[in-house]
N, C-alpha and C positions, 0 to 999 in steps of 0.2 A: 713769504713763508706761510704755509697753511696753519690753521688754528691748531691742528693736532701736532704739527712739527714744533710749534712754539711750546706747546704743553710738554712734549717729550724732551725738548731742550732744557726746560725748567726742571723737569723731573731728574735729569742726569745730574744737575747741579745741587738740587735741594731735596730730592726724594729721600725717604727714610730707608736706612739699611736694615732690613728685617730678614731673619734667617729663612723664613718660608718663601722668600722671593729668590732664593738661590738654589731652588730645586724644582724639578718637574715631577717629583715623586707624588703621585696622587694621594697616597696615604698621608704623607707629611702635610700636604696642602689641605686635605680634609680636616686633619687635627687642628690646624690653625684656624680654619673657617669656623668649625664648631666652637672652639674656645672663644673666638672673638665675637660670637653672636651676642654674648652678654658680659663680656669681659674687656676692660680697657687694654690697649696694646702694651703698656708697661708691665702689667700683670701677666699678660700672655707671654711676654718675653721670658718671664721667670718659669712658668709652668710648662711651656712648650718643650724645652729640652729635657725636663724631668720626665714628662710623659713618654717621650720617644726613647728615653733610656730604660724606662720600665717596660714599655710595649713597643719595641722597635719595628715590628712588622704587622701586616694584617693578621697573620697567623697567630702571633703571640697575643694580640688583643682578642681575637676570636675565641681563644681558649680560656680567657680570663673569667673568673667568677664575678658575680655582682659585687661581692664584698671587696675583691681585689681592685675592681674598677672604681668603686666608691672611695676607697682609701686613697687611690692615686689622684683622684679628682678633688680631694679635700682642700678647701680654701678657694675654690673657683665659683661655688654656688650653682644654682640651677642644676642639681645633680642628675636629673633625668637626661641631660645632654650626654653625660658619660655613658649611660646605659644605651642610649640611642647610637652613639658612636661605636660601641662594642657590637651592637646588633647589625649595624651596617657592615662591619668587618666580617661578621659571620656570613652575610650574604655574598660579599666579594670573594671570600675563600671558597664558597660553594659554587658560585656562578662564574667567577673570573672577573678581572678588572674591566669595567666598562670602557668602551673605546669611542664613545660619542656622548654629547649632552643628553640625547634622548635616553641612552642606556643608563646614565647616571640618574636621570629623573625617574626611571622605572623602579629604582630601589626604594624600599620603605624607609622613611626617615630623611630622604633627600628632597628638598623643595626646589622650586624653579631657580632661586638665586644661587643656591649651593651647586646645583647641577651646572649652571652657566659658569660659575667661578672655577669649578674643576675643569670644565672644557676649555676655558680661556687660559688658565695658568698651567695646567698639566698637558693639555693637548695643543695649545696655541691655536685654538679654534677662533674664528672671527665671530665672536658672540659677546654680549654685554650683560654682565651680572649687575642688575640694578638694585642698589640699596638706597637708603636715605641720602647718603653722601653723593653718590653718582647722580641720583635724581636731581639733587639740588644744583649741582654744577651744570649739568647738561640742560636742565630746564631753563636755567638762567642764560647760559651762553648761547644756546642754539635756538631757543624758543621765546626768550624774553619773558618767561614766567618767573616772577620774583621769588615765589614760594611754592614750587611745584608739589603735587601730591600724587598718590597712587594712580588716579585716573589719567594722568599725563604720561604714564609709562609707554603706552603704545605709540604715541607721537614721538617720544624720545627715541625709541628703537628705530623708527622710520628715518629720522634725520641722522641718527648715529651711523647709518650705512654710508652716507656720503661724507661724514666726518672722519671715519676710521681710515687710516692709510691702507693702501693695497700692498705696499712693500715695507721693508724695514721692520722695526720692533713694534708693530701694531699691537702685539699682545701685551705690551707694557702700558698701553693707554688706560685700561681700567685702574691699574695700580697708581698711575700718575693722577688720575681723577680722584682717587681716595685721598692722596696726599694734599692735593690742591684744596679739597673740601675741608680737610682737617686743619690746614695751616693758613689758608687765605680765604677761601669761599665758604666761610662759616655762616651761622645764622644771620649775623650782621657782618657782611663781607668787607674785607679790606681791599677794595677795588683799586686803590692807588698803587698797590704793590703787585697786583695780579698780572701775570704774563699774558693773559688773554683779554685784558680790558679793552683793547682796540677792536677786538673781534666779538665782544660780548654784547648781546642785545639788551642786557639789563644794566650794564655798567653805568651808562649815562644817567639813568634815573637814580641809582644808588649814590653816585658821586655828587649829584646835585642835591642830595638829601631829600629827594621826593618820594622815598619809599618808607612806609610805616611798617615796622617789624611787629608782627602779631605776637601776643603774649605766649601763645602755645601754637606750635607748628605740628608736632607729632602728637596724635591722640594718646592719652595715657592708657596703658593696658588695664583692662578690668581685673581687679584682684579681689580675692575673698578676704574681707576684714571682719573679724568678730566685733560686734558692738561693744564698746568700752575699751577696746585694745587700740594702742597707738600705731601699731605696725601690722602689715598684712600677714595672713597665715603662712605665706612663703618664708618669712623670717623665722617663725616658730618651727616650721618644718626643718629648716636648716639647723636650728638649735637642737631639735630632737635627733637629727642624724649625727650631729657632732657629739652628743652625749652617748649615743649608741656606738659610734665609731671608737670612742675612747674607752669603752668598757668591753673587755675581751669576752665576758660571759653575757653581755647584754644588760638591759635595764628593765626593771619592772614598770609597767604602765602606770601603776599607782604612784610611782616616785617621779614621773616625768614632769608633772605640772610645776612644782616648785623649782625644778632644775632649769626650766626654760622661760618661766614667767614670774617675775617678782610680785605681780599682782594676782597670782593664781588663787582662785577661790574654789575649793573642792566641791561645794554644793552647786555652784553655777557653771564651772568650767570642765568638770570631769568628762561629760559627754562630748564636749568640743575636742578635748585631747584624744579621746578614743576615735572620733571621726577622722581627725587628721592622721592618726596612725593607720587607720584602715585605708585611707587614700594612698598613703605612702606604701603600704603593703601591696596594693593593687598596682602601683607604679613599679614595683620590684625593688624598692629602696630598702625595705626592712622585711623581716619575717617575725610573725607573732606566734608564740606557742606557750600555752599556759600562762598568759599575761606577761610573758617575758619577750622583750623586743630586742632582736639581734639583727646583724647584717646577714643578708641571704648568702648561702654558701654554694648556690648552684651557678 
């Protein structure tokens, strides 16, 4: 039995039953992909049906205002994702639903991974959406790289061509790889229970205890942190948006500081608050008029 066949057999028995795996609707798949970029699957399972109930089609989302989208996204964080998703819907309504990976990639807001995921899961194209999870599994199994990184992606794509079956449910292979990475082939893999251990070029070393796990594998994203604050600006931006979302008539900038930061010092932190609000306005998350911060109504 081939490596891919073993993987698919394991997936049929142990794979996660997720709602976005029961559809080829590109809109539903895109919603799941954007949500899961910065959201754990259990939380995505809660918000995914809520979002589709509020915005069931490309058209309903394309017509939504920034305020409506931000309200619907409340609780997921990284709110610019919601506006990006709505802006993609506008492009699709205007130009039509893309019919290839290249056409998806041409849309503003769609990167290489998302374009490949849409092509693989909606169009059943023979393509590979490479994220951290798939990179880890295929780098280990096919190339013997214990902790693969971005520069290894080109080599992974080359060997994946011979790994992917020509017939059958080849389009389920990326989903199976996601689950194997999450459940078995983690940072410190459980090779003893892996269905691919006899085919994996890294398993022997891991099973023998000869692989040292690095403290950090994924480089931490650079985040803006104000000196003296314990959390990045991203957290304070989320608190600002939550305060504005909860106030129908908005919030005055002068009152935001104490609302979002228990250590707020008016003399030292006022300019910092104004700068964050200005960036949020540029991102389309808030509107500022006469020092009143509200959700955008456009």
